[in-house]
Every structure is written in structure tokens, then in C-alpha cells.
C-alpha positions as CSV (number, residue, x, y, z in Angstrom):
1,M,63.2,135.3,110.5
2,A,63.0,132.4,112.9
3,L,65.9,130.1,113.1
4,T,65.3,126.4,113.5
5,Y,67.8,124.2,115.4
6,I,68.3,120.9,113.8
7,H,70.0,117.9,115.4
8,H,70.7,115.0,113.0
9,E,72.2,111.9,114.6
10,M,75.0,110.6,112.3
11,K,75.1,106.9,111.8
12,K,78.1,105.4,113.3
13,K,80.5,103.8,110.8
14,L,82.2,100.5,111.7
15,L,85.2,99.6,109.7
16,T,86.4,96.0,109.2
17,A,89.4,94.1,108.0
18,E,87.8,94.2,104.6
19,P,88.6,97.6,102.9
20,T,85.7,100.1,102.9
21,I,85.6,101.6,99.4
22,H,83.0,104.2,98.5
23,E,80.9,103.2,95.5
24,T,82.0,106.2,93.5
25,A,85.7,105.5,93.9
26,A,87.7,104.1,91.0
27,L,90.8,102.0,91.6
28,H,93.0,100.5,88.9
29,K,95.7,97.9,89.7
30,C,95.8,98.8,93.4
31,Y,96.6,96.8,96.6
32,I,94.4,98.0,99.5
33,G,95.3,96.8,103.1
34,E,93.0,95.9,106.0
35,W,91.0,98.3,108.1
36,T,91.3,100.9,105.3
37,E,88.8,103.4,103.9
38,I,88.6,105.0,100.5
39,G,86.4,108.1,100.2
40,A,83.9,109.3,97.6
41,R,85.1,110.1,94.0
42,T,88.7,109.0,94.8
43,R,90.8,107.9,91.9
44,M,93.8,105.5,92.4
45,N,96.1,104.1,89.7
46,E,98.7,101.5,90.6
47,V,98.8,102.3,94.3
48,T,99.8,100.3,97.4
49,F,97.7,101.5,100.3
50,G,98.7,100.2,103.8
51,D,96.6,98.8,106.6
52,Y,94.5,101.3,108.6
53,S,95.2,104.2,106.2
54,Y,92.3,106.2,104.9
55,C,91.6,109.0,102.5
56,T,88.5,111.2,102.3
57,D,86.7,112.6,99.3
58,E,88.1,113.7,95.9
59,V,91.6,112.3,96.3
60,Q,93.8,111.4,93.3
61,I,96.8,109.1,93.7
62,N,99.0,107.7,90.9
63,Y,102.0,105.4,91.1
64,A,102.5,105.5,94.8
65,E,103.3,103.4,97.8
66,I,101.6,104.5,101.0
67,G,102.3,103.1,104.4
68,K,100.1,102.1,107.3
69,F,98.0,104.4,109.5
70,C,98.2,107.3,107.0
71,S,95.6,110.1,107.1
72,I,94.9,111.8,103.8
73,A,92.4,114.7,103.6
74,S,90.1,115.6,100.8
75,H,91.3,117.0,97.4
76,V,94.8,115.7,97.9
77,C,96.7,114.9,94.7
78,I,99.6,112.5,94.9
79,N,101.9,112.1,91.9
80,P,100.0,114.2,89.3
81,G,100.8,113.3,85.7
82,N,103.9,114.9,84.2
83,H,103.9,115.9,80.5
84,P,106.8,115.5,78.1
85,M,108.1,119.0,78.1
86,W,111.1,118.0,76.0
87,R,108.9,117.2,73.0
88,V,107.8,119.6,70.3
89,T,104.3,119.4,71.9
90,Q,103.7,118.3,75.5
91,H,100.0,117.5,74.7
92,H,99.0,114.0,75.6
93,A,98.2,113.2,72.0
94,T,101.8,112.2,71.7
95,Y,101.5,109.4,74.2
96,R,97.7,108.7,74.3
97,R,97.9,108.6,70.6
98,A,95.5,105.7,70.0
99,A,92.6,107.8,71.3
100,Y,93.4,110.4,68.6
101,Q,93.7,107.7,65.9
102,L,97.3,108.8,65.3
103,A,98.7,105.3,66.0
104,E,97.3,101.8,66.8
105,T,98.9,101.8,70.3
106,D,99.8,104.3,73.0
107,D,103.4,105.3,73.8
108,M,104.1,102.8,76.6
109,E,107.7,104.0,77.0
110,F,106.3,107.3,78.3
111,F,104.0,105.7,80.8
112,E,106.9,103.6,82.1
113,W,108.8,106.9,82.6
114,R,105.9,108.1,84.7
115,R,105.7,104.9,86.6
116,S,109.4,105.1,87.5
117,R,108.8,108.3,89.4
118,K,106.8,106.7,92.1
119,V,105.8,108.6,95.3
120,T,106.7,106.8,98.6
121,I,104.9,107.8,101.8
122,G,105.9,106.2,105.1
123,H,103.6,105.2,108.0
124,D,101.4,107.4,110.2
125,V,101.7,110.4,107.8
126,W,99.1,113.1,107.9
127,I,98.5,115.0,104.6
128,G,96.2,118.0,104.9
129,H,93.5,119.3,102.7
130,G,94.4,120.1,99.1
131,V,98.0,119.1,99.3
132,T,99.9,118.2,96.1
133,V,102.8,115.7,96.2
134,M,104.9,115.9,93.1
135,P,106.4,112.8,91.3
136,G,109.4,111.0,92.8
137,V,109.0,112.5,96.3
138,T,109.4,110.5,99.5
139,I,107.6,111.6,102.7
140,G,109.0,110.0,105.9
141,T,107.1,108.2,108.6
142,G,105.3,110.4,111.1
143,A,105.5,113.5,108.9
144,V,102.8,116.2,108.7
145,V,102.0,118.2,105.5
146,G,100.0,121.4,106.0
147,S,96.9,122.1,103.9
148,G,97.5,123.5,100.4
149,A,101.2,122.6,100.4
150,V,103.0,121.5,97.3
151,V,105.7,119.0,98.1
152,T,108.5,119.0,95.6
153,K,111.3,117.6,97.7
154,D,111.7,114.7,100.2
155,L,110.5,115.2,103.8
156,E,112.3,113.6,106.8
157,P,110.4,111.4,109.3
158,Y,108.5,113.2,112.0
159,T,108.8,116.7,110.5
160,I,106.1,119.2,109.9
161,A,106.1,121.0,106.5
162,A,103.9,123.6,104.8
163,G,103.9,126.2,102.0
164,V,104.4,126.4,98.3
165,P,106.9,124.8,97.8
166,A,106.6,122.9,101.1
167,K,109.4,123.7,103.6
168,Q,110.1,122.1,107.0
169,I,108.6,124.2,109.8
170,K,109.7,122.2,112.8
171,E,110.1,118.6,114.1
172,R,107.3,116.9,116.0
173,F,109.6,115.4,118.6
174,S,113.3,115.4,119.5
175,R,115.6,113.4,117.2
176,Q,116.0,110.9,119.9
177,V,112.3,110.3,120.4
178,S,111.8,110.1,116.6
179,R,114.5,107.6,116.3
180,K,113.0,105.5,119.1
181,L,109.6,105.5,117.5
182,L,111.1,104.3,114.2
183,E,112.9,101.5,116.0
184,I,109.8,100.4,117.8
185,A,107.8,100.4,114.5
186,W,104.4,100.0,116.4
187,W,102.6,100.2,113.0
188,D,103.8,96.7,112.3
189,W,102.2,95.2,115.4
190,P,99.7,92.5,114.7
191,R,96.0,93.2,115.5
192,D,95.9,91.4,118.8
193,M,99.0,93.3,120.1
194,L,97.6,96.6,118.9
195,E,94.3,95.9,120.7
196,D,96.2,95.0,123.9
197,K,98.4,98.0,124.0
198,F,96.1,100.5,122.3
199,D,95.6,102.8,125.3
200,E,99.4,103.3,125.5
201,L,99.6,105.1,122.1
202,N,98.5,108.4,123.7
203,D,101.6,109.1,125.9
204,V,104.9,109.4,124.0
205,E,107.2,109.5,127.0
206,K,105.7,106.4,128.7
207,F,105.5,104.6,125.4
208,I,109.2,105.2,124.6
209,S,110.2,104.3,128.1
210,K,108.3,101.0,128.0
211,Y,109.1,99.8,124.4
212,G,112.3,101.7,123.4
213,S,115.4,99.6,123.5
């Protein structure tokens, strides 16, 4: 059988300060920052999504605050819905009761309980393919979460974690470098400053030496 080599030139994508949201994505009561991108079939419910952050396809996020410059791979689930295990039945008929015509209104107290267990993700966090971040978890700035991990506990800034449940594997930098990066907080630089100093983001030692106090 003859093989045919096919080269298809991909169209270059240009982002703008206006968020780029795929037409198949569904967002409910969300704040989406500038220079952001939301991938296909993504679902977000009451999410704050910081400047320059992006997520690819099939991502689900509920009740979460996500910082700037975050990279979220496909099929990530952040803050999956908990069920009321303390009740006789944990089925959602007890709180989505109006849909089952068991009451005129839903159980808003239960939804407030879910809302109170918000997930908080810092800046410049990389979350790999298929990761699940459980309710109430905080992931520190600069952290990395390996593909398929289930994050059940808080992760410190600039750490790398993986596994089920996720455990810290190592730190990206020395504690001193991590502390300096947190102090500099380059992710808060305005656009003009970011453009001016963009090339300096590739060398950690020079960057710390120049901008660290």
C-alpha cells in the first residue's frame, strides 16, 4: 500500500485583549481576563479566570479562582461536584429537587455549601492532561501538576506533583529563587512592561539578578 505524505499548513491564531472563547464552550457567571483562550466544549461555572491563562478542550471548572498565565490541558476537571454523603440518599434529587417535581425550588443551602469549597489556583500554574483538582484545594503559583493526577491537598508554590493522590515530587527551583520570583510578581506587570522585558523571561538567574530585591 502506498503511503501519501500530507502537509497541511495550520492557520496561525492571533489572540487579543478580548477573550477568545470557542463557540461550543459554556460559561455561567464567570469573569474572564484579557489575552485568554477557552477551548472547545469547556464548561465553567462561577469562575474567575486570570489574564493570559488558557484551557484547551473538554475542561470543566466549577467555583474556582484561577490566576494569570495558567496553562490548563484538555480533560481537566477542577472542583467536581460533591454529593451529600451524610443524607439518606446522596442522589441529586435531594438538592435538584425541582427538576424531579419534588419541590418548587432547589436546595440552595446545599449549593452554597458547594460554593464555599472554592478551588484557588495561583499564577503561572501548569495543569496536565486529565488532572482532577478536588474541592477546597489551593495550588500555589508556579506549580506543575502531572497528567492524570488527583489533587486532594494543597500544593506549595513552584512544586511539581503527580500521582493518585497527587504528591510532591520535587521543587522547580531552590527556595530562595522561588521566593524571589514571588516577590517580583512579574505576572502583574502591565502589558507595555511585559512587552519591553519579554525576552528576559527565559533566563531565571539573570532575571532574579536584575529584578530581585
